[in-house]
Backbone bond lengths (Angstrom), bond angles and torsions (degrees), N, CA, C in turn:
res aa  C-N    CA-C-N  psi(-1)  N-CA   C-N-CA  omega(-1)  CA-C   N-CA-C  phi
1 M - - - 1.392 - - 1.529 112.91 -
2 N 1.214 119.41 135.83 1.427 124.10 -170.24 1.696 106.19 -103.23
3 H 1.305 118.93 112.05 1.471 120.41 -175.27 1.511 111.30 -82.83
4 S 1.366 118.98 -12.72 1.307 119.72 -176.79 1.546 112.62 -89.78
5 S 1.317 116.10 -5.31 1.464 116.97 175.14 1.557 112.24 -68.03
6 S 1.274 117.09 160.54 1.412 116.77 -178.95 1.456 110.73 -125.22
7 R 1.272 115.47 148.42 1.496 123.53 177.49 1.485 110.55 -124.61
8 G 1.212 118.17 119.60 1.366 123.72 179.30 1.639 112.23 72.53
9 G 1.365 116.08 26.09 1.300 121.11 178.51 1.580 116.88 89.10
10 R 1.341 111.75 -7.80 1.512 115.80 -177.32 1.569 109.50 -107.04
11 S 1.310 114.28 145.02 1.452 122.80 178.24 1.542 107.29 -77.58
12 L 1.424 110.47 134.11 1.382 117.03 172.21 1.495 116.58 -80.45
13 S 1.318 118.05 -8.17 1.532 124.47 179.86 1.521 114.36 -92.91
14 P 1.277 114.32 113.77 1.529 121.15 -174.27 1.488 108.80 -84.09
15 A 1.251 120.45 -9.09 1.482 124.70 -172.29 1.494 119.05 -57.20
16 P 1.363 116.97 -43.00 1.469 118.26 176.33 1.546 116.27 -64.32
17 D 1.394 112.30 -37.38 1.414 114.66 -176.29 1.570 110.26 -74.95
18 R 1.335 113.64 -41.04 1.480 122.13 176.45 1.548 108.83 -57.97
19 N 1.325 120.95 -42.53 1.410 124.74 -173.32 1.574 104.45 -69.81
20 R 1.314 118.85 -37.75 1.394 122.12 -176.17 1.517 110.90 -71.23
21 N 1.393 116.46 -36.32 1.419 118.74 -178.80 1.508 105.66 -74.09
22 V 1.317 125.32 -35.49 1.456 125.44 179.54 1.460 105.98 -68.58
23 S 1.321 124.43 -39.01 1.429 119.65 178.30 1.570 115.97 -68.76
24 R 1.397 113.08 -29.17 1.349 116.54 176.40 1.654 112.10 -68.06
25 L 1.443 108.82 -38.32 1.431 117.25 178.16 1.466 112.61 -59.02
26 I 1.357 112.42 -50.23 1.509 119.48 177.86 1.445 110.22 -56.28
27 A 1.307 117.96 -52.12 1.509 121.07 -176.12 1.530 111.52 -60.04
28 T 1.348 117.63 -33.58 1.436 121.55 179.43 1.584 108.97 -71.14
29 C 1.284 113.68 -43.06 1.527 117.72 179.11 1.558 110.41 -59.71
30 L 1.264 114.04 -46.83 1.494 119.02 -179.36 1.393 111.79 -59.76
31 A 1.397 114.19 -48.34 1.504 118.82 177.98 1.537 112.72 -57.25
32 F 1.351 112.06 -43.51 1.463 118.50 179.37 1.516 116.70 -56.76
33 F 1.457 113.15 -35.90 1.470 115.31 -176.23 1.552 109.05 -96.70
34 A 1.281 118.39 -17.98 1.533 123.51 178.27 1.384 113.94 -75.32
35 V 1.349 121.62 -39.43 1.450 127.47 -169.88 1.531 109.51 -65.66
36 P 1.284 122.47 -48.89 1.506 121.29 176.18 1.478 111.15 -62.30
37 A 1.277 122.43 -32.08 1.472 125.71 -175.77 1.578 106.45 -71.46
38 A 1.293 111.68 -34.05 1.453 116.10 -173.24 1.558 106.59 -76.41
39 F 1.282 121.15 -25.22 1.401 119.39 -175.04 1.549 113.56 -106.57
40 A 1.310 113.27 4.99 1.417 123.72 177.63 1.656 110.23 -61.35
41 Q 1.258 120.10 134.44 1.408 123.08 179.89 1.537 106.21 -88.45
42 P 1.399 116.11 141.75 1.460 115.38 172.89 1.413 112.62 -68.70
43 T 1.212 122.47 156.81 1.483 127.51 179.46 1.547 107.66 -74.15
44 L 1.230 114.23 123.70 1.579 122.47 179.65 1.498 110.93 -99.87
45 T 1.310 110.83 147.17 1.517 118.37 171.15 1.531 105.00 -71.24
46 P 1.280 112.07 153.65 1.540 116.26 174.41 1.515 117.06 -49.22
47 A 1.288 113.82 -43.29 1.509 122.08 175.19 1.551 110.62 -58.24
48 A 1.264 112.12 -50.68 1.497 117.47 -175.87 1.522 110.12 -66.73
49 A 1.347 120.62 -35.41 1.432 127.62 176.65 1.482 107.53 -61.88
50 Q 1.322 116.99 -46.52 1.509 126.18 -176.57 1.492 110.39 -59.93
51 Q 1.420 113.22 -48.25 1.432 117.09 173.14 1.446 117.94 -59.19
52 R 1.371 115.31 -45.20 1.482 115.05 178.45 1.566 109.32 -64.39
53 Y 1.282 119.97 -36.29 1.469 122.95 176.40 1.549 108.35 -59.50
54 E 1.234 120.46 -49.83 1.543 126.00 177.21 1.498 107.23 -56.21
55 R 1.349 122.54 -47.88 1.512 122.79 178.82 1.511 111.59 -60.23
56 E 1.324 120.70 -44.54 1.406 128.75 -179.69 1.568 105.63 -66.37
57 M 1.252 121.16 -45.75 1.422 120.31 176.72 1.569 113.14 -56.46
58 A 1.281 113.50 -46.18 1.453 120.59 -178.77 1.582 108.92 -62.91
59 G 1.296 114.70 -39.40 1.546 118.74 177.30 1.618 106.95 -64.34
60 C 1.267 113.47 -49.74 1.501 111.35 -178.81 1.534 112.92 -66.29
61 N 1.210 121.73 -30.20 1.487 121.34 175.20 1.492 117.12 -85.36
62 S 1.326 117.81 5.73 1.541 122.71 -171.20 1.574 110.87 -68.78
63 G 1.381 116.67 -12.28 1.505 115.76 -177.47 1.464 116.75 93.68
64 A 1.393 116.19 -4.58 1.478 121.78 179.05 1.497 114.79 -84.26
65 L 1.423 114.57 -9.05 1.598 117.28 -173.44 1.508 103.90 -109.54
66 A 1.327 113.62 148.14 1.453 118.10 169.16 1.582 108.42 -75.86
67 A 1.227 117.29 167.30 1.503 122.48 -170.63 1.551 112.43 -53.85
68 P 1.379 115.34 -48.27 1.571 113.37 -176.82 1.503 110.49 -68.75
69 A 1.319 121.92 -37.31 1.354 125.54 173.77 1.504 117.87 -60.11
70 R 1.396 109.65 -41.32 1.458 117.31 -179.49 1.551 109.51 -65.49
71 E 1.459 110.41 -43.13 1.503 109.58 -178.84 1.529 115.83 -69.64
72 A 1.327 115.16 -29.44 1.489 116.81 171.94 1.518 109.88 -70.94
73 C 1.301 121.08 -30.22 1.424 121.17 -178.36 1.544 109.07 -72.73
74 L 1.414 120.27 -36.28 1.378 126.41 173.76 1.511 114.15 -62.94
75 R 1.350 110.03 -44.03 1.546 113.58 177.58 1.509 112.10 -65.02
76 A 1.338 120.06 -36.63 1.460 123.60 -173.37 1.512 102.69 -72.18
77 A 1.307 120.59 -39.93 1.509 117.54 -178.62 1.577 111.07 -66.95
78 G 1.282 115.70 -34.47 1.401 119.13 175.38 1.489 112.16 -66.38
79 V 1.246 119.94 -45.10 1.421 123.59 -178.47 1.562 107.49 -64.08
80 E 1.300 121.26 -37.93 1.459 122.95 178.48 1.423 110.49 -68.73
81 L 1.337 120.42 -33.01 1.485 121.16 175.10 1.457 110.75 -71.30
82 D 1.302 118.38 -41.56 1.418 123.18 177.29 1.514 111.39 -55.19
83 A 1.427 113.07 -48.07 1.426 121.90 -175.22 1.639 108.46 -62.82
84 A 1.269 114.47 -38.75 1.489 121.25 -179.34 1.444 110.95 -65.10
85 R 1.334 116.68 -37.36 1.463 123.23 -178.70 1.587 110.86 -82.78
86 G 1.268 119.76 -2.06 1.511 126.49 -177.86 1.507 114.79 90.94
87 G 1.227 115.75 28.90 1.537 120.73 174.91 1.488 112.34 108.86
88 P 1.317 114.93 165.62 1.515 118.33 -177.35 1.515 109.19 -68.45
89 P 1.348 112.97 154.46 1.430 117.52 179.50 1.531 110.84 -63.79
90 S 1.368 116.14 139.83 1.459 116.96 176.75 1.597 114.34 -70.62
91 D 1.345 110.13 153.20 1.474 117.01 -179.60 1.558 109.82 -82.03
92 V 1.427 109.31 139.79 1.403 116.72 178.79 1.547 105.29 -124.82
93 A 1.368 112.77 151.06 1.534 119.72 177.43 1.641 104.96 -90.52
94 V 1.244 116.52 128.54 1.475 125.50 -176.25 1.498 107.12 -127.22
95 P 1.393 117.85 118.08 1.453 116.44 178.10 1.564 107.04 -75.09
96 S 1.311 111.65 152.91 1.460 118.99 173.15 1.461 112.06 -72.34
97 A 1.327 120.88 166.06 1.473 121.90 -176.43 1.437 114.39 -69.64
98 D 1.340 119.37 -27.48 1.487 121.68 173.03 1.571 114.00 -87.41
99 G 1.282 119.15 -2.31 1.362 128.77 176.69 1.500 119.63 69.22
100 R 1.462 109.82 14.24 1.484 113.77 -178.28 1.524 110.76 -93.73
101 A 1.250 120.00 -2.39 1.512 119.94 -178.51 1.556 108.52 -146.75
102 T 1.288 112.13 153.73 1.532 121.31 176.66 1.507 102.78 -115.04
103 V 1.294 119.19 121.82 1.499 124.34 173.25 1.502 110.00 -102.67
104 I 1.451 112.79 123.20 1.427 117.85 171.32 1.522 111.83 -86.18
105 S 1.288 120.80 118.08 1.419 124.53 -178.21 1.507 109.66 -144.31
106 P 1.453 112.22 161.73 1.525 116.00 -175.61 1.529 104.70 -63.60
107 A 1.318 114.12 153.70 1.516 125.19 174.65 1.474 107.15 -59.29
108 G 1.297 116.60 133.99 1.486 120.28 177.68 1.524 118.31 87.02
109 S 1.377 110.56 -1.96 1.486 113.58 179.60 1.607 106.19 -79.35
110 T 1.376 110.26 171.27 1.571 115.71 -179.23 1.523 105.02 -71.67
111 T 1.413 110.19 149.72 1.442 119.46 177.65 1.482 111.13 -72.30
112 P 1.367 121.16 151.94 1.427 124.41 176.74 1.493 110.74 -58.59
113 S 1.445 108.85 147.92 1.520 111.48 -179.94 1.553 109.50 -61.57
114 G 1.280 115.17 157.48 1.465 123.97 -178.05 1.448 109.12 -86.50
115 G 1.315 122.28 -33.76 1.425 123.94 -176.31 1.527 114.34 -89.01
116 S 1.202 117.11 165.49 1.422 123.84 176.40 1.508 111.92 -87.57
117 D 1.338 119.13 135.83 1.420 123.25 176.11 1.516 107.57 -90.88
118 A 1.215 119.89 11.59 1.555 120.20 178.77 1.488 109.82 -115.17
119 T 1.358 111.52 142.16 1.527 118.05 175.60 1.448 106.88 -132.77
120 T 1.397 116.11 154.81 1.407 123.83 -178.92 1.472 108.63 -88.77
121 S 1.362 120.12 137.81 1.575 119.41 179.33 1.509 109.09 -63.50
122 R 1.243 119.02 170.04 1.436 126.07 -176.70 1.571 110.92 -66.09
123 D 1.239 117.82 -32.40 1.570 119.04 -179.89 1.532 108.24 -89.75
124 G 1.416 117.73 -8.70 1.492 115.86 175.59 1.490 114.24 79.53
125 R 1.296 117.62 12.75 1.512 117.22 177.70 1.505 110.15 -101.12
126 A 1.278 126.25 -2.38 1.482 125.27 -179.21 1.522 107.07 -143.05
127 T 1.317 109.00 154.32 1.484 123.78 171.62 1.589 107.53 -110.01
128 I 1.325 111.36 121.23 1.504 114.90 -179.60 1.474 113.57 -104.11
129 V 1.222 119.40 121.94 1.565 122.01 172.35 1.425 112.35 -98.45
130 L 1.258 115.28 121.21 1.453 124.56 178.78 1.547 116.82 -79.95
131 P 1.318 118.04 149.76 1.489 119.85 173.25 1.506 103.71 -65.68
132 A 1.358 113.97 156.49 1.448 124.12 173.50 1.482 119.58 -46.01
133 D 1.355 109.44 -38.78 1.507 116.84 -172.27 1.528 111.47 -89.93
134 R 1.247 121.69 5.88 1.546 123.95 -176.17 1.522 105.43 -119.63
135 T 1.388 111.63 161.85 1.475 122.34 174.32 1.463 109.24 -115.30
136 A 1.261 116.54 162.24 1.450 122.75 -173.93 1.506 111.08 -72.28
137 P 1.349 122.27 143.88 1.436 124.28 174.87 1.497 112.31 -64.48
138 R 1.279 117.90 148.07 1.491 123.60 -176.96 1.488 108.97 -103.00
């Protein structure tokens, strides 16, 4: 029996179509696994990651970007540095100096200030909270 004969204009041999489909499937699988490997970043030492971060920060702050693009650039640089370091620092609970509050901050960050940034008005009817860069009036 000859499988290559045709009846009604169609081939009775499914082999060429099946081979083509298998070839496409193999090519798709190879591409699926090859693309992530092509974009994988090599592991950087902490010093190299810090240097790359500083270069990216300089590029972001060069003045060539509009504010939203600059902010996105800065965030991306920080995310890449965190990823190179193994992830962002974990949050820790730090009590304030007077013990009235607990501040949640990243591990290794500065401790909360010991003094209060609030003062009472002269007549005693208001509490004034000053911006971080100003001191209380005397």
